[in-house]
PDB file of N, CA, C and O in Angstrom:
ATOM      1  N   UNK A   1     -13.492 -27.748  -1.606  1.00  0.00           N
ATOM      2  CA  UNK A   1     -14.153 -26.298  -1.262  1.00  0.00           C
ATOM      3  C   UNK A   1     -13.577 -25.328  -0.077  1.00  0.00           C
ATOM      4  O   UNK A   1     -12.595 -25.651   0.592  1.00  0.00           O
ATOM      5  N   UNK A   2     -14.186 -24.287   0.082  1.00  0.00           N
ATOM      6  CA  UNK A   2     -13.654 -23.038   0.215  1.00  0.00           C
ATOM      7  C   UNK A   2     -13.667 -23.280   2.134  1.00  0.00           C
ATOM      8  O   UNK A   2     -14.682 -23.924   2.396  1.00  0.00           O
ATOM      9  N   UNK A   3     -13.163 -23.075   2.953  1.00  0.00           N
ATOM     10  CA  UNK A   3     -13.922 -22.588   4.073  1.00  0.00           C
ATOM     11  C   UNK A   3     -12.999 -21.667   3.974  1.00  0.00           C
ATOM     12  O   UNK A   3     -12.179 -21.411   3.092  1.00  0.00           O
ATOM     13  N   UNK A   4     -13.329 -21.017   5.395  1.00  0.00           N
ATOM     14  CA  UNK A   4     -13.411 -19.750   6.721  1.00  0.00           C
ATOM     15  C   UNK A   4     -11.677 -19.232   6.276  1.00  0.00           C
ATOM     16  O   UNK A   4     -11.352 -18.158   5.770  1.00  0.00           O
ATOM     17  N   UNK A   5     -11.112 -19.958   6.517  1.00  0.00           N
ATOM     18  CA  UNK A   5      -9.924 -19.811   7.048  1.00  0.00           C
ATOM     19  C   UNK A   5      -9.034 -19.424   5.185  1.00  0.00           C
ATOM     20  O   UNK A   5      -8.499 -18.372   4.837  1.00  0.00           O
ATOM     21  N   UNK A   6      -9.202 -20.739   4.365  1.00  0.00           N
ATOM     22  CA  UNK A   6      -8.563 -19.806   3.446  1.00  0.00           C
ATOM     23  C   UNK A   6      -9.375 -18.813   2.512  1.00  0.00           C
ATOM     24  O   UNK A   6      -9.005 -18.392   1.417  1.00  0.00           O
ATOM     25  N   UNK A   7     -10.371 -18.572   3.069  1.00  0.00           N
ATOM     26  CA  UNK A   7     -10.794 -16.932   2.606  1.00  0.00           C
ATOM     27  C   UNK A   7     -10.115 -16.086   3.246  1.00  0.00           C
ATOM     28  O   UNK A   7      -9.653 -15.111   2.653  1.00  0.00           O
ATOM     29  N   UNK A   8      -9.963 -16.229   4.235  1.00  0.00           N
ATOM     30  CA  UNK A   8      -9.234 -14.805   5.673  1.00  0.00           C
ATOM     31  C   UNK A   8      -7.675 -14.937   4.803  1.00  0.00           C
ATOM     32  O   UNK A   8      -6.953 -13.941   4.858  1.00  0.00           O
ATOM     33  N   UNK A   9      -7.035 -16.496   3.795  1.00  0.00           N
ATOM     34  CA  UNK A   9      -5.448 -15.908   4.214  1.00  0.00           C
ATOM     35  C   UNK A   9      -5.542 -15.372   2.738  1.00  0.00           C
ATOM     36  O   UNK A   9      -4.498 -15.042   2.177  1.00  0.00           O
ATOM     37  N   UNK A  10      -6.910 -15.260   2.000  1.00  0.00           N
ATOM     38  CA  UNK A  10      -6.981 -14.738   0.302  1.00  0.00           C
ATOM     39  C   UNK A  10      -7.065 -13.031   0.507  1.00  0.00           C
ATOM     40  O   UNK A  10      -6.504 -12.209  -0.218  1.00  0.00           O
ATOM     41  N   UNK A  11      -7.938 -12.732   1.715  1.00  0.00           N
ATOM     42  CA  UNK A  11      -7.794 -11.515   2.207  1.00  0.00           C
ATOM     43  C   UNK A  11      -6.966 -11.086   2.557  1.00  0.00           C
ATOM     44  O   UNK A  11      -6.173 -10.387   1.927  1.00  0.00           O
ATOM     45  N   UNK A  12      -6.946 -11.274   3.231  1.00  0.00           N
ATOM     46  CA  UNK A  12      -5.361 -10.985   4.053  1.00  0.00           C
ATOM     47  C   UNK A  12      -4.138  -9.674   3.051  1.00  0.00           C
ATOM     48  O   UNK A  12      -3.798  -8.529   3.348  1.00  0.00           O
ATOM     49  N   UNK A  13      -3.837 -10.446   1.995  1.00  0.00           N
ATOM     50  CA  UNK A  13      -3.112  -9.195   0.983  1.00  0.00           C
ATOM     51  C   UNK A  13      -3.385  -8.626   0.041  1.00  0.00           C
ATOM     52  O   UNK A  13      -2.767  -7.726  -0.527  1.00  0.00           O
ATOM     53  N   UNK A  14      -4.895  -9.386  -0.350  1.00  0.00           N
ATOM     54  CA  UNK A  14      -5.988  -8.587  -1.056  1.00  0.00           C
ATOM     55  C   UNK A  14      -6.219  -6.885  -0.191  1.00  0.00           C
ATOM     56  O   UNK A  14      -5.919  -5.842  -0.771  1.00  0.00           O
ATOM     57  N   UNK A  15      -6.866  -6.916   1.432  1.00  0.00           N
ATOM     58  CA  UNK A  15      -6.717  -5.380   1.824  1.00  0.00           C
ATOM     59  C   UNK A  15      -5.375  -5.088   1.675  1.00  0.00           C
ATOM     60  O   UNK A  15      -5.259  -3.938   1.251  1.00  0.00           O
ATOM     61  N   UNK A  16      -4.016  -5.788   1.888  1.00  0.00           N
ATOM     62  CA  UNK A  16      -3.675  -4.496   2.124  1.00  0.00           C
ATOM     63  C   UNK A  16      -3.162  -3.955   0.766  1.00  0.00           C
ATOM     64  O   UNK A  16      -2.618  -2.855   0.857  1.00  0.00           O
ATOM     65  N   UNK A  17      -3.202  -4.322  -0.080  1.00  0.00           N
ATOM     66  CA  UNK A  17      -2.938  -4.312  -2.005  1.00  0.00           C
ATOM     67  C   UNK A  17      -3.747  -2.726  -2.016  1.00  0.00           C
ATOM     68  O   UNK A  17      -3.418  -1.561  -2.243  1.00  0.00           O
ATOM     69  N   UNK A  18      -5.063  -3.515  -1.603  1.00  0.00           N
ATOM     70  CA  UNK A  18      -6.438  -2.056  -1.211  1.00  0.00           C
ATOM     71  C   UNK A  18      -5.766  -0.665  -0.502  1.00  0.00           C
ATOM     72  O   UNK A  18      -5.853   0.552  -0.665  1.00  0.00           O
ATOM     73  N   UNK A  19      -5.326  -1.238   0.037  1.00  0.00           N
ATOM     74  CA  UNK A  19      -4.261   0.263   1.339  1.00  0.00           C
ATOM     75  C   UNK A  19      -3.240   0.666   0.319  1.00  0.00           C
ATOM     76  O   UNK A  19      -2.731   1.778   0.459  1.00  0.00           O
ATOM     77  N   UNK A  20      -2.883  -0.060  -0.652  1.00  0.00           N
ATOM     78  CA  UNK A  20      -1.530   0.348  -1.171  1.00  0.00           C
ATOM     79  C   UNK A  20      -2.753   1.328  -2.386  1.00  0.00           C
ATOM     80  O   UNK A  20      -2.489   2.530  -2.380  1.00  0.00           O
ATOM     81  N   UNK A  21      -3.477   1.096  -2.958  1.00  0.00           N
ATOM     82  CA  UNK A  21      -3.948   1.849  -3.930  1.00  0.00           C
ATOM     83  C   UNK A  21      -4.508   2.659  -3.806  1.00  0.00           C
ATOM     84  O   UNK A  21      -4.810   3.315  -4.803  1.00  0.00           O
ATOM     85  N   UNK A  22      -5.056   3.148  -2.213  1.00  0.00           N
ATOM     86  CA  UNK A  22      -5.526   4.455  -1.635  1.00  0.00           C
ATOM     87  C   UNK A  22      -4.783   4.867  -1.388  1.00  0.00           C
ATOM     88  O   UNK A  22      -5.016   5.939  -0.829  1.00  0.00           O
ATOM     89  N   UNK A  23      -3.661   4.596  -1.488  1.00  0.00           N
ATOM     90  CA  UNK A  23      -2.551   5.766  -2.131  1.00  0.00           C
ATOM     91  C   UNK A  23      -2.533   6.630  -3.037  1.00  0.00           C
ATOM     92  O   UNK A  23      -2.036   7.751  -2.922  1.00  0.00           O
ATOM     93  N   UNK A  24      -3.239   6.046  -4.315  1.00  0.00           N
ATOM     94  CA  UNK A  24      -3.461   6.641  -5.627  1.00  0.00           C
ATOM     95  C   UNK A  24      -4.142   8.594  -5.418  1.00  0.00           C
ATOM     96  O   UNK A  24      -3.851   9.685  -5.909  1.00  0.00           O
ATOM     97  N   UNK A  25      -4.924   8.175  -4.622  1.00  0.00           N
ATOM     98  CA  UNK A  25      -5.619   9.652  -4.346  1.00  0.00           C
ATOM     99  C   UNK A  25      -4.427  10.449  -3.563  1.00  0.00           C
ATOM    100  O   UNK A  25      -3.647  10.064  -2.691  1.00  0.00           O
ATOM    101  N   UNK A  26      -4.661  12.259  -4.497  1.00  0.00           N
ATOM    102  CA  UNK A  26      -3.495  12.985  -3.325  1.00  0.00           C
ATOM    103  C   UNK A  26      -3.796  13.349  -1.949  1.00  0.00           C
ATOM    104  O   UNK A  26      -2.921  14.013  -1.394  1.00  0.00           O
ATOM    105  N   UNK A  27      -4.960  13.031  -1.190  1.00  0.00           N
ATOM    106  CA  UNK A  27      -4.883  12.951  -0.131  1.00  0.00           C
ATOM    107  C   UNK A  27      -4.224  12.132   0.804  1.00  0.00           C
ATOM    108  O   UNK A  27      -4.047  12.373   1.998  1.00  0.00           O
ATOM    109  N   UNK A  28      -3.736  10.744  -0.097  1.00  0.00           N
ATOM    110  CA  UNK A  28      -3.260   9.529   0.855  1.00  0.00           C
ATOM    111  C   UNK A  28      -2.383   9.719   1.227  1.00  0.00           C
ATOM    112  O   UNK A  28      -2.137  10.672   0.487  1.00  0.00           O
ATOM    113  N   UNK A  29      -1.327   9.623   1.981  1.00  0.00           N
ATOM    114  CA  UNK A  29       0.329   9.190   1.534  1.00  0.00           C
ATOM    115  C   UNK A  29       0.145   6.949   1.375  1.00  0.00           C
ATOM    116  O   UNK A  29      -0.647   6.073   1.723  1.00  0.00           O
ATOM    117  N   UNK A  30       1.473   7.073   0.636  1.00  0.00           N
ATOM    118  CA  UNK A  30       1.419   5.395   1.070  1.00  0.00           C
ATOM    119  C   UNK A  30       1.578   4.784   2.395  1.00  0.00           C
ATOM    120  O   UNK A  30       1.076   3.727   2.776  1.00  0.00           O
ATOM    121  N   UNK A  31       2.735   6.000   3.390  1.00  0.00           N
ATOM    122  CA  UNK A  31       2.337   5.520   4.159  1.00  0.00           C
ATOM    123  C   UNK A  31       1.115   4.975   4.833  1.00  0.00           C
ATOM    124  O   UNK A  31       1.137   3.834   5.294  1.00  0.00           O
ATOM    125  N   UNK A  32      -0.105   5.844   4.926  1.00  0.00           N
ATOM    126  CA  UNK A  32      -1.671   5.928   5.644  1.00  0.00           C
ATOM    127  C   UNK A  32      -1.848   4.842   5.162  1.00  0.00           C
ATOM    128  O   UNK A  32      -1.351   4.033   5.946  1.00  0.00           O
ATOM    129  N   UNK A  33      -2.244   4.368   4.369  1.00  0.00           N
ATOM    130  CA  UNK A  33      -2.821   3.780   3.285  1.00  0.00           C
ATOM    131  C   UNK A  33      -2.130   1.755   3.438  1.00  0.00           C
ATOM    132  O   UNK A  33      -2.529   0.606   3.252  1.00  0.00           O
ATOM    133  N   UNK A  34      -0.984   2.470   3.863  1.00  0.00           N
ATOM    134  CA  UNK A  34      -0.190   1.051   4.738  1.00  0.00           C
ATOM    135  C   UNK A  34      -1.111   0.789   5.614  1.00  0.00           C
ATOM    136  O   UNK A  34      -2.008  -0.051   5.551  1.00  0.00           O
ATOM    137  N   UNK A  35      -0.907   1.403   6.290  1.00  0.00           N
ATOM    138  CA  UNK A  35      -1.346   1.435   7.748  1.00  0.00           C
ATOM    139  C   UNK A  35      -2.877   0.963   8.008  1.00  0.00           C
ATOM    140  O   UNK A  35      -3.360   0.012   8.621  1.00  0.00           O
ATOM    141  N   UNK A  36      -3.497   2.177   7.185  1.00  0.00           N
ATOM    142  CA  UNK A  36      -5.356   2.229   7.394  1.00  0.00           C
ATOM    143  C   UNK A  36      -5.385  -0.101   7.148  1.00  0.00           C
ATOM    144  O   UNK A  36      -5.962  -0.918   7.865  1.00  0.00           O
ATOM    145  N   UNK A  37      -4.382  -0.385   5.692  1.00  0.00           N
ATOM    146  CA  UNK A  37      -4.208  -1.968   5.686  1.00  0.00           C
ATOM    147  C   UNK A  37      -4.219  -3.056   6.365  1.00  0.00           C
ATOM    148  O   UNK A  37      -4.840  -4.102   6.551  1.00  0.00           O
ATOM    149  N   UNK A  38      -2.684  -2.031   6.891  1.00  0.00           N
ATOM    150  CA  UNK A  38      -2.651  -3.303   8.010  1.00  0.00           C
ATOM    151  C   UNK A  38      -3.528  -3.932   9.327  1.00  0.00           C
ATOM    152  O   UNK A  38      -3.794  -5.009   9.861  1.00  0.00           O
ATOM    153  N   UNK A  39      -3.834  -2.160   9.488  1.00  0.00           N
ATOM    154  CA  UNK A  39      -4.523  -2.488  10.380  1.00  0.00           C
ATOM    155  C   UNK A  39      -6.051  -3.399  10.046  1.00  0.00           C
ATOM    156  O   UNK A  39      -6.667  -3.936  10.966  1.00  0.00           O
ATOM    157  N   UNK A  40      -6.549  -3.466   8.495  1.00  0.00           N
ATOM    158  CA  UNK A  40      -7.829  -4.679   8.501  1.00  0.00           C
ATOM    159  C   UNK A  40      -7.452  -5.800   8.416  1.00  0.00           C
ATOM    160  O   UNK A  40      -7.910  -6.734   9.074  1.00  0.00           O
ATOM    161  N   UNK A  41      -6.737  -5.859   7.755  1.00  0.00           N
ATOM    162  CA  UNK A  41      -5.275  -7.013   7.861  1.00  0.00           C
ATOM    163  C   UNK A  41      -5.489  -7.939   8.959  1.00  0.00           C
ATOM    164  O   UNK A  41      -6.001  -9.056   9.018  1.00  0.00           O
ATOM    165  N   UNK A  42      -4.753  -6.874  10.135  1.00  0.00           N
ATOM    166  CA  UNK A  42      -4.760  -7.481  11.537  1.00  0.00           C
ATOM    167  C   UNK A  42      -6.260  -8.367  12.058  1.00  0.00           C
ATOM    168  O   UNK A  42      -6.490  -9.540  12.350  1.00  0.00           O
ATOM    169  N   UNK A  43      -7.030  -7.189  11.992  1.00  0.00           N
ATOM    170  CA  UNK A  43      -8.175  -7.343  12.143  1.00  0.00           C
ATOM    171  C   UNK A  43      -8.774  -8.942  11.457  1.00  0.00           C
ATOM    172  O   UNK A  43      -9.201  -9.920  12.071  1.00  0.00           O
ATOM    173  N   UNK A  44      -8.638  -8.773  10.273  1.00  0.00           N
ATOM    174  CA  UNK A  44      -8.857 -10.440   9.600  1.00  0.00           C
ATOM    175  C   UNK A  44      -8.469 -11.508  10.182  1.00  0.00           C
ATOM    176  O   UNK A  44      -9.085 -12.571  10.250  1.00  0.00           O
ATOM    177  N   UNK A  45      -6.793 -11.092  10.886  1.00  0.00           N
ATOM    178  CA  UNK A  45      -5.983 -12.660  11.058  1.00  0.00           C
ATOM    179  C   UNK A  45      -6.360 -12.721  12.580  1.00  0.00           C
ATOM    180  O   UNK A  45      -6.117 -13.789  13.141  1.00  0.00           O
ATOM    181  N   UNK A  46      -6.880 -11.788  13.264  1.00  0.00           N
ATOM    182  CA  UNK A  46      -6.837 -11.403  14.780  1.00  0.00           C
ATOM    183  C   UNK A  46      -8.178 -12.299  14.665  1.00  0.00           C
ATOM    184  O   UNK A  46      -8.171 -13.188  15.517  1.00  0.00           O
ATOM    185  N   UNK A  47      -9.632 -12.307  13.622  1.00  0.00           N
ATOM    186  CA  UNK A  47     -10.248 -13.054  13.313  1.00  0.00           C
ATOM    187  C   UNK A  47     -10.630 -14.521  13.005  1.00  0.00           C
ATOM    188  O   UNK A  47     -11.498 -15.393  13.058  1.00  0.00           O
ATOM    189  N   UNK A  48      -9.558 -14.230  12.700  1.00  0.00           N
ATOM    190  CA  UNK A  48      -9.105 -16.119  11.717  1.00  0.00           C
ATOM    191  C   UNK A  48      -8.277 -16.990  13.159  1.00  0.00           C
ATOM    192  O   UNK A  48      -8.509 -18.173  13.408  1.00  0.00           O
ATOM    193  N   UNK A  49      -7.277 -16.096  14.008  1.00  0.00           N
ATOM    194  CA  UNK A  49      -6.710 -16.966  14.324  1.00  0.00           C
ATOM    195  C   UNK A  49      -7.720 -17.674  15.980  1.00  0.00           C
ATOM    196  O   UNK A  49      -8.166 -18.765  16.334  1.00  0.00           O
ATOM    197  N   UNK A  50      -7.648 -15.875  16.707  1.00  0.00           N
ATOM    198  CA  UNK A  50      -8.714 -16.042  18.030  1.00  0.00           C
ATOM    199  C   UNK A  50     -10.167 -15.921  18.196  1.00  0.00           C
ATOM    200  O   UNK A  50     -10.767 -16.287  19.207  1.00  0.00           O
ATOM    201  N   UNK A  51     -10.818 -15.284  16.950  1.00  0.00           N
ATOM    202  CA  UNK A  51     -11.885 -15.344  18.531  1.00  0.00           C
ATOM    203  C   UNK A  51     -12.570 -16.437  17.419  1.00  0.00           C
ATOM    204  O   UNK A  51     -13.357 -17.194  17.987  1.00  0.00           O
ATOM    205  N   UNK A  52     -12.456 -16.655  16.117  1.00  0.00           N
ATOM    206  CA  UNK A  52     -12.699 -18.298  15.743  1.00  0.00           C
ATOM    207  C   UNK A  52     -12.317 -18.582  15.245  1.00  0.00           C
ATOM    208  O   UNK A  52     -12.579 -18.671  14.046  1.00  0.00           O
ATOM    209  N   UNK A  53     -10.439 -19.309  16.422  1.00  0.00           N
ATOM    210  CA  UNK A  53     -10.201 -20.123  15.722  1.00  0.00           C
ATOM    211  C   UNK A  53     -10.399 -21.577  15.615  1.00  0.00           C
ATOM    212  O   UNK A  53     -11.342 -22.099  16.208  1.00  0.00           O
ATOM    213  N   UNK A  54      -9.425 -22.402  14.766  1.00  0.00           N
ATOM    214  CA  UNK A  54      -9.660 -23.785  14.357  1.00  0.00           C
ATOM    215  C   UNK A  54      -9.621 -24.688  15.249  1.00  0.00           C
ATOM    216  O   UNK A  54      -9.818 -25.896  15.117  1.00  0.00           O
ATOM    217  N   UNK A  55      -9.301 -23.953  16.389  1.00  0.00           N
ATOM    218  CA  UNK A  55      -9.197 -25.161  17.486  1.00  0.00           C
ATOM    219  C   UNK A  55      -9.887 -24.475  18.422  1.00  0.00           C
ATOM    220  O   UNK A  55     -10.386 -23.362  18.256  1.00  0.00           O
ATOM    221  N   UNK A  56      -9.921 -25.169  19.465  1.00  0.00           N
ATOM    222  CA  UNK A  56     -10.725 -24.558  21.058  1.00  0.00           C
ATOM    223  C   UNK A  56      -9.640 -23.620  21.300  1.00  0.00           C
ATOM    224  O   UNK A  56      -8.510 -23.779  20.839  1.00  0.00           O
ATOM    225  N   UNK A  57     -10.111 -22.322  22.265  1.00  0.00           N
ATOM    226  CA  UNK A  57      -9.685 -22.040  22.208  1.00  0.00           C
ATOM    227  C   UNK A  57      -8.621 -21.812  24.154  1.00  0.00           C
ATOM    228  O   UNK A  57      -8.776 -22.380  25.235  1.00  0.00           O
ATOM    229  N   UNK A  58      -7.690 -20.762  23.696  1.00  0.00           N
ATOM    230  CA  UNK A  58      -7.265 -21.333  25.278  1.00  0.00           C
ATOM    231  C   UNK A  58      -7.363 -20.234  26.543  1.00  0.00           C
ATOM    232  O   UNK A  58      -8.083 -19.238  26.462  1.00  0.00           O
ATOM    233  N   UNK A  59      -6.991 -20.375  27.079  1.00  0.00           N
ATOM    234  CA  UNK A  59      -6.626 -18.667  28.773  1.00  0.00           C
ATOM    235  C   UNK A  59      -5.926 -17.582  28.270  1.00  0.00           C
ATOM    236  O   UNK A  59      -5.709 -16.647  29.040  1.00  0.00           O
ATOM    237  N   UNK A  60      -5.435 -17.511  26.850  1.00  0.00           N
ATOM    238  CA  UNK A  60      -4.401 -16.520  26.597  1.00  0.00           C
ATOM    239  C   UNK A  60      -5.214 -15.580  26.313  1.00  0.00           C
ATOM    240  O   UNK A  60      -5.110 -14.354  26.357  1.00  0.00           O
ATOM    241  N   UNK A  61      -6.251 -16.459  25.939  1.00  0.00           N
ATOM    242  CA  UNK A  61      -7.281 -15.128  24.707  1.00  0.00           C
ATOM    243  C   UNK A  61      -6.884 -13.332  25.317  1.00  0.00           C
ATOM    244  O   UNK A  61      -6.133 -12.505  24.802  1.00  0.00           O
ATOM    245  N   UNK A  62      -7.674 -13.234  26.490  1.00  0.00           N
ATOM    246  CA  UNK A  62      -7.194 -12.200  26.921  1.00  0.00           C
ATOM    247  C   UNK A  62      -6.885 -11.523  26.678  1.00  0.00           C
ATOM    248  O   UNK A  62      -7.464 -10.498  26.318  1.00  0.00           O
ATOM    249  N   UNK A  63      -4.604 -11.998  26.835  1.00  0.00           N
ATOM    250  CA  UNK A  63      -3.538 -11.279  26.515  1.00  0.00           C
ATOM    251  C   UNK A  63      -3.099 -11.450  25.167  1.00  0.00           C
ATOM    252  O   UNK A  63      -1.935 -11.135  24.917  1.00  0.00           O
ATOM    253  N   UNK A  64      -3.831 -11.895  24.252  1.00  0.00           N
ATOM    254  CA  UNK A  64      -3.758 -12.067  22.763  1.00  0.00           C
ATOM    255  C   UNK A  64      -4.317 -11.229  22.188  1.00  0.00           C
ATOM    256  O   UNK A  64      -3.870 -10.669  21.188  1.00  0.00           O
ATOM    257  N   UNK A  65      -5.971 -10.873  23.003  1.00  0.00           N
ATOM    258  CA  UNK A  65      -6.946  -9.436  23.057  1.00  0.00           C
ATOM    259  C   UNK A  65      -6.158  -8.318  23.421  1.00  0.00           C
ATOM    260  O   UNK A  65      -6.651  -7.209  23.215  1.00  0.00           O
ATOM    261  N   UNK A  66      -5.103  -8.390  23.888  1.00  0.00           N
ATOM    262  CA  UNK A  66      -4.829  -7.004  24.627  1.00  0.00           C
ATOM    263  C   UNK A  66      -3.530  -6.825  24.052  1.00  0.00           C
ATOM    264  O   UNK A  66      -2.990  -5.742  24.275  1.00  0.00           O
ATOM    265  N   UNK A  67      -2.829  -7.795  23.252  1.00  0.00           N
ATOM    266  CA  UNK A  67      -1.728  -7.481  22.570  1.00  0.00           C
ATOM    267  C   UNK A  67      -2.003  -6.797  21.722  1.00  0.00           C
ATOM    268  O   UNK A  67      -1.694  -5.607  21.663  1.00  0.00           O
ATOM    269  N   UNK A  68      -2.882  -7.651  20.579  1.00  0.00           N
ATOM    270  CA  UNK A  68      -3.422  -6.666  19.507  1.00  0.00           C
ATOM    271  C   UNK A  68      -4.750  -5.617  19.107  1.00  0.00           C
ATOM    272  O   UNK A  68      -5.222  -5.252  18.030  1.00  0.00           O
ATOM    273  N   UNK A  69      -5.095  -5.332  20.558  1.00  0.00           N
ATOM    274  CA  UNK A  69      -5.315  -3.388  20.795  1.00  0.00           C
ATOM    275  C   UNK A  69      -3.966  -2.895  21.094  1.00  0.00           C
ATOM    276  O   UNK A  69      -4.214  -1.970  21.867  1.00  0.00           O
ATOM    277  N   UNK A  70      -2.696  -2.941  20.958  1.00  0.00           N
ATOM    278  CA  UNK A  70      -2.174  -2.638  21.945  1.00  0.00           C
ATOM    279  C   UNK A  70      -1.031  -2.246  20.591  1.00  0.00           C
ATOM    280  O   UNK A  70      -0.372  -1.211  20.489  1.00  0.00           O
ATOM    281  N   UNK A  71      -1.045  -2.974  20.000  1.00  0.00           N
ATOM    282  CA  UNK A  71      -0.562  -2.715  18.282  1.00  0.00           C
ATOM    283  C   UNK A  71      -1.969  -1.828  17.635  1.00  0.00           C
ATOM    284  O   UNK A  71      -1.683  -1.335  16.543  1.00  0.00           O
ATOM    285  N   UNK A  72      -2.822  -1.651  17.898  1.00  0.00           N
ATOM    286  CA  UNK A  72      -3.691  -0.704  16.359  1.00  0.00           C
ATOM    287  C   UNK A  72      -3.337  -0.263  17.209  1.00  0.00           C
ATOM    288  O   UNK A  72      -2.174  -0.057  16.859  1.00  0.00           O
ATOM    289  N   UNK A  73      -3.467   0.380  18.930  1.00  0.00           N
ATOM    290  CA  UNK A  73      -3.328   1.092  19.284  1.00  0.00           C
ATOM    291  C   UNK A  73      -1.736   2.143  18.906  1.00  0.00           C
ATOM    292  O   UNK A  73      -2.017   3.304  18.608  1.00  0.00           O
ATOM    293  N   UNK A  74      -0.640   1.904  18.906  1.00  0.00           N
ATOM    294  CA  UNK A  74       0.188   2.379  18.166  1.00  0.00           C
ATOM    295  C   UNK A  74       0.766   2.818  17.081  1.00  0.00           C
ATOM    296  O   UNK A  74       1.714   3.574  16.872  1.00  0.00           O
ATOM    297  N   UNK A  75      -0.641   1.664  15.803  1.00  0.00           N
ATOM    298  CA  UNK A  75      -0.910   2.362  14.769  1.00  0.00           C
ATOM    299  C   UNK A  75      -1.090   3.394  14.705  1.00  0.00           C
ATOM    300  O   UNK A  75      -0.361   4.317  14.340  1.00  0.00           O
ATOM    301  N   UNK A  76      -2.054   3.370  15.041  1.00  0.00           N
ATOM    302  CA  UNK A  76      -2.558   5.076  15.213  1.00  0.00           C
ATOM    303  C   UNK A  76      -2.054   6.137  15.714  1.00  0.00           C
ATOM    304  O   UNK A  76      -2.158   7.207  15.115  1.00  0.00           O
ATOM    305  N   UNK A  77      -1.196   5.996  17.314  1.00  0.00           N
ATOM    306  CA  UNK A  77      -0.570   6.785  17.345  1.00  0.00           C
ATOM    307  C   UNK A  77       1.355   7.345  16.491  1.00  0.00           C
ATOM    308  O   UNK A  77       2.178   8.252  16.616  1.00  0.00           O
ATOM    309  N   UNK A  78       1.189   6.237  15.786  1.00  0.00           N
ATOM    310  CA  UNK A  78       2.177   6.940  14.366  1.00  0.00           C
ATOM    311  C   UNK A  78       1.939   7.263  13.268  1.00  0.00           C
ATOM    312  O   UNK A  78       2.861   7.451  12.475  1.00  0.00           O
ATOM    313  N   UNK A  79       0.631   7.419  12.909  1.00  0.00           N
ATOM    314  CA  UNK A  79       0.097   7.601  11.800  1.00  0.00           C
ATOM    315  C   UNK A  79       0.134   9.569  12.748  1.00  0.00           C
ATOM    316  O   UNK A  79      -0.323  10.547  12.158  1.00  0.00           O
TER     317      UNK A  79
END
């Protein structure tokens, strides 16, 4: 049986590959496609690990949320 976390493990590299494939468009550079794919895969990973974890969440969820947000912000600044 395929559960939610197995699908997330399959979708993460698929989203990264789709980001790389988006660079086939002449208006999208490779680093932009990979950055977009990594943002979406980070969102999937964040959802699977922290929003809906396979175990009960802990008190450090706010710190992890802030860390992921800072990572997204830094990715957008680099673009």
